[in-house]
N, C-alpha and C positions, 0 to 999 in steps of 0.2 A: 873894491876885495870886500867879499861876506864879513861882516865881524858883530850880526846879530843872529838868532834864530830864534823864531817864535813858533809856538805848537799849539795845536787844538788840544782839546781834550776827548771826547768823546768821541771813540771808535779809534783815536790815535795814541793817548796813552792806557786809556782803559778801554775795556771791550764792555764796553754799558749800552753803546749805540742799540743793540735787538731789546734793552728794556727797557728803551722809551715804548716802543710799541704795546707792548706787553702792559705797563702800567698804563699805558694812555686807555688802553681796551676798558681794564680792569673799574678804576677809576669812573669811565663814561658809561661804563654798566650798571654802577651804584648809584648814579645818577639818573640811569633813563633817558642818556644822552644815545641816539638813535647814527652811532657813528659804528664804524666796522673798516677792518685797516684796506679796504680797498679806498677809501675815501682820505686814506694820508698824506696822498700823492698831492691831492689840493690845499695840504699846508707845508710844503717841504722849502724849508729853507727859516721857516715862522719860527719866533720866540716862543716859548711855552704859554706866555699869558698873552700873546695876540694870536696863540692858536687856540684857546679856548673862547678868546673872545668872535673869533670866524664860526666856531663853532656854536656861539648864541644866537650872532647874525641868521646865519643858513639852516641850524637845526636846534629850535631852542625850546627850551625844556621849562618846569616849575621848580622849583625852589633856590637853591645855592646858587650866588651869585659866578659868572665866568671867571673871576680872581680867585674864589674858593676852590674851584674844584682844579685850576693851575697849581692854587697851594697843595691842594690833596695828591696831584699828580706828582709832584716836587719831594713831596716828603717820602711817597708811595717809590720811585725811584730813585732816593737816597736810602734805602734803606735797604733795598734790592741789590744796588749795586754794591753797598758793603758789606751782603750777604752773600751773594751770588759774584760778583766784578772779580777781574784778575786786572795786574798790568801786563801790558801786553809785551811779548818777545822784545827784545832791545831796548825798549825805552830807559832802563836806569842805565842801559852801558852809554847809550848815546848823551843822558844828561852829564852824566860823570867824565866822558869825552868833550862836553865843551866846556865845561866848569873847568876841566883841569888844562883846555888851553886858553883860558882868556876869553871865550866869547861871553855875547852878552846874551843873555836868556830869559825868553818873554812865556805866558800861556795867554792864549787872546782865542776865547770861546764865544761860542752863543748861550750857552748854558746860563741860566743866573747865577750873580756872587754864591750864594748860600749854597746853592750846587755844588761849584768849583771847591769853596775852603771847604769843606766837608771832607769831601772825596779826596783830593790830592791833599789834606790833612790825615786821614783815616791809611791812606795807603803810602805814608810816608814821603810825599815827591816834593811837600812844597817847599823845601828847603833851597831846590836847585834852581827857581825861577828869581831872576829880578826884579818882575812886578808879573801881579795877574791880571788880566783887564778880563770884563763880562760884559757883550753888548747890552746888557741893562743899563752903561752910561753911556751909550749913544743911541743916536739916534734909531739909527737902520743897522738891521742887522746884516749877517753875511746871505746874498754875494754882494750887499754893500761894504765895501772896502773901510768902511771906519773904523772897525773893530779893533783892524791891524795898525793904520796910519797912529791909534790912539795908544796901544801898544809901543812904538816905534816912537814917538812923542815921548812918553814917558824913560825912556828908556836912552833917549836924548839920540838915537839913530837916525843917520840918512834911509828911507827907504828904499834907495836904491842898494845900501849896503846889508840889508836884510833877505832873509829866506825866510818862507811858509811851511813847515810839513803839516802836510792835511790830510783827510780819506776821502773828502766827499767836493763833489763837482763845484757844490755853492761854496766850499771851503779854498777851493782851486780858484774859481772864477775872484772871490775875496781880493786874494794874495796877486792875482796879476792884475787887477784894478789898482789898488795899490802901490804898482809900478817894483811888487818885488819880485825873486825868484821865487818857483815855489815845487819842491818836491812833494809828489801825491805818493800815498801807499794805505792805498784801496784792502778792503776786505776783498778776500777771494772771489765772491760774487758778483762784485763789480769793476774786479781788475782791469776785465777788458773792454771799459765803457769807451765809445772812441771818443767822447768827450775828453781825454785825458791828456790825449796829445797837444794839446795845449801847457800843461804843466812840463816844467824844464829838464825835471827826472822821475822816472818811478820805481819803485821801491816795492819787493813782494814783503816785505817786514822791515822795519827799524836794525834790526839785528845788519842790514846789508848796508848802514849809514857808516860813511867815516870822513874823516877830515880829508879825503883826495877830492869823495864825492863835492864835497864845499867850495874846495878850491879850484875847480873845475868850472864851476856856475859864474 
């Protein structure tokens, strides 16, 4: 029986996912790092400090360190997200439903903790979560299951009684590897990806999320 629900952040709670590419290109350009949008597939699933470390190895530049570049990207995306980001449809209703029915609720994201904390505080979501975990605190990010397993441990939850809400293939794979149920909520451009057949359920938005879905998993 499911008693714990773990949420991703970017692309699931907040529509910040498209801003990552924009901010990465802008900061890379300011440092004359020869990165184009088509190169992003080389670093899919990596955390931002791993991304800039990869750039430093593959596309070396002069001047600022990879960590400084990552910090600038984070500063940029946090500000852009506050100015232009929104809470996605169904998010608040889903969180209120879970809290009203005594589910344990966690946030487990690959984003750095300072970004998570600033954004969920800014958008008024922080108090809904019983634990908030960044992949900063584990050795490997998604699709490795560590961030979800760490969140479950913090909540005193059995992974077999957890469901993960995700929007990405890597997040889905991480949840399945953690032996958790996975509900995938992709954006419209990726909704029909064949990989999502591995998920236990697929929704067009969190507006479709309800207790009957959880009980059926």
